C-alpha positions in Angstrom: 117.8 -5.7 41.6 116.1 -7.3 38.6 119.1 -6.4 36.4 121.5 -8.0 38.9 119.3 -11.1 39.1 119.2 -11.3 35.3 123.0 -11.2 35.2 123.0 -14.2 37.5 120.4 -16.1 35.4 122.6 -15.5 32.3 125.7 -16.7 34.1 124.0 -20.0 35.3 122.5 -20.8 31.9 125.7 -20.0 30.0 127.7 -22.3 32.3 125.1 -25.0 31.6 125.9 -24.7 27.8 122.9 -22.7 26.9 123.5 -19.9 24.3 122.3 -16.4 24.5 120.5 -15.1 21.3 120.1 -11.5 20.4 116.9 -12.0 18.3 113.9 -13.0 20.4 112.4 -15.0 17.5 115.3 -17.4 17.4 115.1 -18.3 21.1 114.1 -21.7 22.4 113.5 -20.2 25.8 112.0 -16.8 26.8 112.6 -15.8 30.4 110.7 -13.0 32.0 112.3 -11.6 35.1 109.3 -9.9 36.6 108.7 -7.0 39.1 105.6 -6.9 41.1 105.7 -3.2 42.2 103.2 -2.0 39.5 100.3 -3.7 37.8 101.5 -2.4 34.4 104.7 -4.4 34.7 102.8 -7.6 35.5 100.5 -7.0 32.5 103.6 -6.7 30.2 105.0 -9.9 31.7 101.8 -11.8 30.8 101.8 -10.4 27.2 105.4 -11.5 26.7 104.6 -15.0 28.0 101.6 -15.3 25.7 103.7 -14.2 22.7 106.4 -16.8 23.6 103.8 -19.6 23.7 102.3 -18.4 20.5 105.7 -18.7 18.9 106.1 -22.2 20.4 108.9 -21.1 22.7 109.3 -22.3 26.3 107.9 -19.5 28.4 109.5 -19.0 31.8 108.8 -16.5 34.5 110.8 -15.7 37.6 111.2 -12.7 39.9 108.9 -11.1 42.4 105.6 -11.6 40.5 106.4 -15.3 39.9 106.7 -16.0 43.7 103.7 -13.9 44.6 101.3 -15.0 41.8 102.6 -18.5 41.1 99.2 -20.1 40.5 98.1 -17.3 38.2 101.2 -17.4 36.1 101.0 -21.1 35.6 98.2 -20.3 33.2 100.6 -18.3 31.0 104.0 -19.9 31.5 105.5 -23.4 31.0 107.7 -22.8 34.1 107.3 -20.6 37.2 110.7 -20.6 38.9 112.0 -19.0 42.0 115.2 -16.9 41.4 116.6 -18.2 44.7 116.6 -21.7 43.3 118.6 -20.5 40.2 121.3 -23.2 40.6 118.6 -25.9 40.0 117.3 -24.4 36.8 119.5 -26.3 34.3 118.3 -29.6 35.7 114.7 -28.5 35.5 114.4 -27.0 32.1 113.5 -29.3 29.1 115.5 -29.6 25.9 113.2 -28.5 23.1 115.8 -29.4 20.5 115.3 -33.0 21.6 111.5 -32.8 21.3 110.9 -32.6 25.1 108.5 -29.9 26.3 106.9 -31.8 29.1 106.1 -29.5 32.1 107.6 -30.8 35.3 106.3 -29.9 38.8 108.7 -27.8 40.8 108.3 -26.7 44.4 109.4 -23.2 45.3 112.5 -23.4 47.4 113.5 -21.5 50.5 116.2 -18.8 50.5 119.5 -20.4 49.8 122.6 -18.7 51.1 124.6 -19.8 48.0 122.3 -17.7 45.7 124.5 -14.6 46.3 127.6 -16.7 45.5 126.6 -17.2 41.9 129.0 -15.1 39.8 127.0 -12.8 37.5 127.6 -12.3 33.8 128.0 -8.6 34.2 126.2 -6.6 31.5 128.7 -3.7 31.8 132.5 -3.6 31.7 132.8 -0.7 34.1 129.7 -0.3 36.3 128.5 -3.3 38.3 125.5 -3.9 40.5 126.4 -5.7 43.8 123.5 -6.9 45.9 124.3 -6.6 49.6 120.9 -7.9 50.9 117.5 -9.0 49.7 114.0 -8.9 51.2 112.2 -6.4 53.4 110.8 -6.3 57.0 108.8 -3.1 56.7 105.5 -4.3 55.3 104.3 -1.1 53.7 100.6 -1.5 53.1 100.9 -1.2 49.3 104.0 -3.3 48.8 104.4 -7.1 48.1 108.2 -7.3 48.5 108.1 -8.8 52.0 105.8 -11.5 50.6 107.6 -12.1 47.3 111.2 -11.7 48.3 110.8 -12.7 51.9 112.3 -11.2 55.0 115.6 -9.4 55.0 118.7 -11.5 54.4 122.1 -9.8 54.4 125.3 -11.1 52.7 128.3 -11.7 54.8 130.7 -8.7 54.7 133.6 -10.8 53.3 131.5 -11.9 50.3 130.7 -8.3 49.4 134.3 -7.1 49.8 135.6 -10.0 47.7 133.2 -9.3 44.9 134.0 -5.6 44.8 137.8 -6.3 44.9 137.3 -8.8 42.0 135.5 -6.1 40.0 138.0 -3.4 40.7 140.8 -5.8 39.7 139.1 -6.3 36.3 138.8 -2.6 35.5 135.5 -1.6 37.0 135.3 2.0 38.4 131.7 2.3 39.6 129.7 0.0 42.0 126.1 0.3 42.9 125.2 -1.5 46.1 121.7 -3.0 46.0 119.0 -3.8 48.6 115.3 -3.3 49.1 116.5 -1.3 52.2 120.3 -0.9 52.3 120.1 1.1 55.5 119.1 -2.0 57.5 122.0 -4.1 56.2 123.4 -6.3 59.0 126.2 -8.4 57.7 128.0 -11.2 59.6 131.5 -10.5 60.7 134.4 -13.0 60.8 137.4 -12.9 63.2 139.7 -12.6 60.2 137.9 -9.4 59.2 138.2 -7.9 62.7 141.9 -8.6 62.7 142.4 -7.1 59.2 140.7 -3.8 60.2 141.7 -3.1 63.8 140.7 0.6 63.6 137.1 -0.2 62.6 134.7 -0.5 65.5 132.5 -3.5 64.8 129.3 -4.3 66.7 127.5 -7.7 66.8 126.9 -7.1 63.0 128.4 -4.9 60.4 125.9 -2.1 59.7 125.6 -0.2 56.4 127.7 2.7 57.5 130.5 0.4 58.6 130.3 -1.5 55.2 130.7 1.8 53.4 133.8 2.6 55.5 135.3 -0.8 54.6 134.7 -0.3 50.9 136.1 3.2 51.1 139.4 1.7 52.5 140.0 -0.3 49.3 142.8 1.5 47.6 141.4 1.6 44.0 139.9 4.9 42.7 136.3 4.2 42.2 132.7 5.4 42.8 130.1 3.9 45.1 126.4 4.5 44.6 123.6 2.7 46.6 119.8 2.1 46.4 117.4 2.2 48.1 117.1 3.9 51.5 114.2 3.8 53.9 113.8 7.2 55.7 113.2 5.5 59.1 116.6 3.9 59.0 118.6 6.9 57.6 120.8 7.8 60.6 123.2 10.7 61.4 125.9 8.1 61.6 125.3 7.0 58.0 125.0 10.6 56.8 128.4 11.5 58.4 129.9 8.3 57.0 128.8 9.3 53.5 130.4 12.7 54.1 133.7 11.2 55.3 134.1 8.5 52.6 135.5 10.1 49.4 134.5 7.2 47.2 130.8 7.3 48.2 128.8 9.5 45.9 126.5 12.2 47.2 123.4 10.9 45.6 120.6 9.6 47.9 117.4 8.0 46.8 115.0 8.6 49.7 111.4 7.4 49.0 108.8 9.6 50.6 105.8 8.0 49.0 103.5 10.8 50.3 103.5 14.0 52.1 100.4 13.7 54.3 100.7 12.1 57.7 97.4 10.3 57.6 98.2 8.7 54.2 101.8 7.9 55.5 100.2 6.1 58.4 97.8 4.2 56.1 100.9 3.2 54.1 102.7 2.0 57.3 105.7 4.2 56.5 106.7 4.8 60.2 107.5 8.5 59.8 105.7 11.9 59.4 106.0 14.8 57.0 107.9 16.7 59.6 110.3 13.9 60.4 111.1 13.3 56.8 111.7 17.0 56.2 114.0 17.1 59.3 116.0 14.3 57.9 116.4 16.0 54.5 117.6 19.2 56.3 120.1 17.0 58.2 121.4 15.5 54.9 121.7 18.8 53.2 123.5 20.3 56.2 126.2 17.6 56.0 126.2 17.1 52.2 125.8 20.5 50.6 126.1 19.2 47.0 123.8 16.2 47.6 121.4 15.1 44.8 118.1 13.8 46.2 115.5 11.7 44.5 112.3 10.1 45.7 109.4 7.7 45.0 105.8 9.0 45.2 102.5 7.2 44.9 99.6 9.5 43.9 96.0 8.5 44.4 96.5 6.2 47.3 93.1 4.9 48.6 91.3 7.7 50.4 93.8 10.4 49.4 91.9 13.6 49.1 92.9 16.6 47.1 93.7 18.5 50.3 96.0 15.6 51.4 97.7 15.5 48.0 98.6 19.2 48.5 100.8 18.1 51.5 102.8 16.1 49.0 103.1 19.2 46.7 104.2 21.1 49.8 106.9 18.5 50.4 108.1 18.8 46.9 108.5 22.5 47.2 110.3 22.2 50.6 112.7 19.4 49.6 113.4 20.7 46.1 114.1 17.2 44.6 116.4 16.6 41.7 114.4 13.6 40.5 111.3 11.7 41.4 109.8 8.5 40.3 106.0 9.0 40.3 103.5 6.1 40.3 99.8 6.1 40.0 98.4 3.8 42.7 97.3 0.4 41.5 95.9 -2.3 43.9 98.2 -5.2 44.5 96.6 -8.5 45.5 98.0 -9.8 48.8 98.7 -6.4 50.3 96.9 -4.6 53.1 95.9 -1.7 50.8 94.2 -4.1 48.4 91.4 -4.3 50.9 91.0 -0.5 50.8 88.7 1.1 48.3 90.6 2.4 45.4 88.4 5.5 45.2 90.6 8.0 43.3 89.7 8.2 39.6 92.5 7.4 37.1 92.0 10.9 35.5 92.6 12.5 38.9 95.7 10.3 39.5 97.1 11.5 36.1 96.3 15.1 37.0 98.2 14.8 40.3 101.1 13.1 38.6 101.3 15.9 36.1 101.1 18.6 38.8 104.0 17.1 40.7 106.0 16.8 37.5 105.5 20.5 37.0 106.9 21.3 40.4 109.8 18.8 39.9 110.7 20.3 36.6 111.2 23.7 38.2 113.2 22.5 41.2 115.4 20.2 39.1 116.1 23.1 36.7 117.1 25.4 39.6 119.3 22.7 41.1 121.0 22.1 37.8 121.8 25.8 37.3 124.2 25.5 40.2 126.4 23.4 37.9 126.8 26.1 35.2 130.5 26.9 34.6 131.7 24.2 36.9 134.1 21.4 35.9 133.0 18.1 37.2 134.0 14.4 36.9 131.7 12.3 34.8 131.6 8.5 34.2 131.0 8.1 30.5 128.2 5.5 30.1 127.4 5.8 26.4 128.7 7.6 23.4 128.6 11.3 24.3 126.7 10.7 27.6 128.0 10.5 31.1 126.9 10.8 34.7 128.3 12.9 37.6 129.0 11.5 41.1 125.7 13.1 42.1 124.0 11.0 39.3 123.3 13.9 37.0 123.3 13.1 33.2 125.7 15.1 31.1 125.6 15.3 27.3 128.7 16.2 25.4 130.3 16.0 22.0 133.5 14.0 21.4 134.9 11.9 18.6 136.9 9.8 21.1 135.7 6.5 22.5 135.4 7.4 26.2 132.9 4.8 27.3 133.8 3.5 30.8 136.3 6.3 31.6 136.0 9.0 34.2 136.7 12.3 32.5 136.3 16.0 33.4 133.6 18.1 31.8 132.8 21.8 32.0 129.1 22.4 32.3 127.9 24.8 29.6 124.1 24.4 29.8 121.6 23.3 32.4 118.2 21.8 31.5 115.7 20.2 33.9 116.6 16.6 33.3 120.1 16.8 31.8 123.3 18.9 31.8 125.4 19.7 28.7 129.1 20.1 28.8 132.5 20.2 27.1 135.1 17.5 27.7 138.3 19.0 29.2 141.6 17.7 27.7 
């Protein structure tokens, strides 16, 4: 989401006659688009702002941390700006080349429906991020997103379809749909849309499964990925839709966060270990080639070694392809911030390493299934591509294949990457 927001920032400033520079030291403005999920990211943001001011550059911060910690960041930044007020930025920022560095007061604005209508300056020529919603209504006890990004706001269906069609017309062949919880997407429907798709059964709103069906009906040959999904909203209808839509890739990021029921309850995740596992089995039953990844927090307040073993058990049961592990860090403004952070950092690191060891084994076993198979890959960089199940594939070729979908025969399987030969 931060990448997508940054593309919009770039677009607005370029249209306002600002120029992008590729050497940070030459910049008049340094913009930090912050994430508030982890303390380490916030610390890096502050360091960058301090360096910008030291270099006599205009230091600007936006993003989740900026909204949540506005008063704090005013000590380090010249401007603390809300990404949702992006269209106003050019009229707010000073002109340092005219000798004006006066800080102006700026009130954070409310969500503006036209924020999504800003055309991004896409960073890739073949793979685009398309936000379908922003915000979250779940209020997990460790997370600040509902406070920083606000409640869920979904884009109208027509806007999303128009953006994807525009991208496909200009040569894109991979789209990643974005949202803090794409499963709870509820887009508004127009009468024109209903008349264009008489075979689609619409409810009061267009849910995520229906949106995928509409995108799948677009004639172009392209891939659809999406992130991220909340387990409580992953339905059988959605799973069967993914199975029936050929353009939707069989990669699902399904954050578990923990494997112990008591810890899940303290996190306010609204499911149990058993329900999560039942959901995984349902996904694998319908999508035999699915690639599953997850998010896990180790060392949540009060998590005992015995409770942590339930997360280890979950890893062995699910057999994840990838996991993003985070050592718990207290976030001001969240419910868990009031809980005692009583797991030592050394113990958090030990648990993180233990899960990584399990993950390495399951990922390797999963990757062995690809040996000898010929798969389609989207070439993202020189000699590096990605399968429809989001697996990285390394290959050797003298040709410039970046942005193309090509076939590769898998010749070697490692835990985190596959190796293959390009088929002519």
